[in-house]
N, C-alpha and C positions, 0 to 999 in steps of 0.2 A: 228581706231584700231579694228581689228578682235578678237572677243572673242573666246578663245580656250575652248575646252572640258576639264573637270577635267581629271587628269591622271586615267587610268585604274588600279585597284589593284586586284590581285587574291590573295584570302585567303581561309583557311579551312572553309568549311560549318559548322555552328552550328545550334542549335534548334532555336536560335533567327531569322535565316534567313527562318525559315520553311514556313511561310505564303506567302513571296515573291517566294520563289523556287516553291511551289505549284501553285501559280498564273500564273508564266511563264510556267510551265509544261501544265497548262490548255490552255494557249494561243496556245502552239504547238499542242495539241490535237484538239483544235477548227479549227486550220488551215488545217487540214486533210491530211497532208503529213508527219507526224512525227511517229506515232504510231497506233496500232490497239486499244489501249485504249480509252475508251469513257469518262472517268473522271479521273482527278488526284486523287491519293490515300489520305488517311489520312496521317497526319505527322507519326503517329506510323507505318504504313505500309510502307511508304517511308524509314524511318529510319531502318526498319528490312531488307528491300531489298537490299540497297546499303552499300558497304564496308565503315567503318568509317574512314580508314585511306586514302582514295581516294575520297574524296567529296570536290569539290571547288565551290566557287562563285566569280563572277566578279563584282567589285564595282566601281563606279565613284561617289566620295564623299561617300554619305551614300546611294545612289541608286543602288539596286541590278539589274544588266543587263542580267545576265545569271548564269548558273550552269553546271558543268560536275561532273559525278559520275560514278563509277564502280560497277558492280554487278558480284559475282562469278557465273561461269556457271554451277558449279556441286559441290557438297559436297565431292565428291571423292578425295582422296589424289592425285592421278595421275593428276588431272586438278587444283590443287591449284594456279598454275601460269598462269590461263587463265581467263580473265575477259571480260565481255560485257561493252562497254562505252556508256554513254548517255550524249549528249551536247544539251542544251536548251538555246536559247538566246531569250530575249524579242523582240517583233516585232519593238518596238521603237529603239532598238539598233542593229538590223540586218545591215548587210554590213559595219560595222565600226571596224571589226578586233576582235570583243569580242569572237566570236567562236574560232577563231585561237589561242587567248591567252589562253583560257580555255583548248582546246585539247592540246597545247603544255605543259601546267602546269600539266594536268592530266596524260600525257605520263611520264613525269619527276616523278610524285608521284607513278605511277605505277611501273616504274623501281626501285625506292627506296623501294618499297614494295616486291620486287621480282616477279613481274608479268612478264612472258615471251612471252605472246600472248595477244594482244587486238583484240576483235572481234566487229563487229558492223553490224546491220541489217538496211538497208536503203532502203525506197521506191524508185524506179527508177524515180519518178517525182521529188524528192527532190534533184534536180541537185546541189544546193548550198552545201548541207551536203555532198554529194558524192564527189564534188571538194575539199571541206575542208579536208576530210578524206585523199584523195590521196595526197594533198599537204603536209600531215604529215606522209607520209610513209605506209599508207594503201593500200592494193591492193585488188581488187575484185577477188574472187575465185569462184563465182558461183551465179546463180539466183535461188531462191526457187519460183517457179512458183505457182501462185494461191494458197498460203499458208494459207491464212486467209482472212475472210470477214470483212469488215468494219461494225461495230455495229450501228452507228449513223450517223446523218448529211446527206449532199447531196449525199455522196457515200455509204449510208447504203445498205447492201446487196451485194455490189460489191466485187468480188474476187480481191486481190492485191498480186502482186509479191514483193518479198524483195531480194535486192542484199546483198550478204554476203561479207564482208570485213574483213581483219585481218592485223595486224602490229606485226612483230617479234621484240623483244627487241635485240638491238645489244649487250647490256650489258650482257645479259644471254647466249650469243653464239650461239643463234638458228636462227639467221637472214639468 
């Protein structure tokens, strides 16, 4: 008999998930192709950055495998329906559909919250993330060449490009 994995459950992120969310965030930072950040923020800073209505975690039993969250791109009223998406999956859970389940769920929560455009900025080397976003209706609309320099690690000081992607909500009528 083959042992099966526990079913994946997507739930709203709570403060009790904080330590594991930040651990997975740091894993992504350490991998070198997820963000320009050099260190995961404090929970207080994380909590202030991400919209409380669009923060999700993926769990298998009680094990947190990944998270997705949206941050507003501007405080201006005209941009209230535009958000930046972040999706992070633990190294141990990559390639098992966790990122896809999280992205699908955060898209649904964004539409319920009235978000009409989701944006993402992804390093060209992060092919898995680019493919994931494209499978979920994001389209690349440009590359910001040498937009930032890596602060730490083996790529410290190197300039990086960022591919910009967006997804328009079909529910908002702007697709």
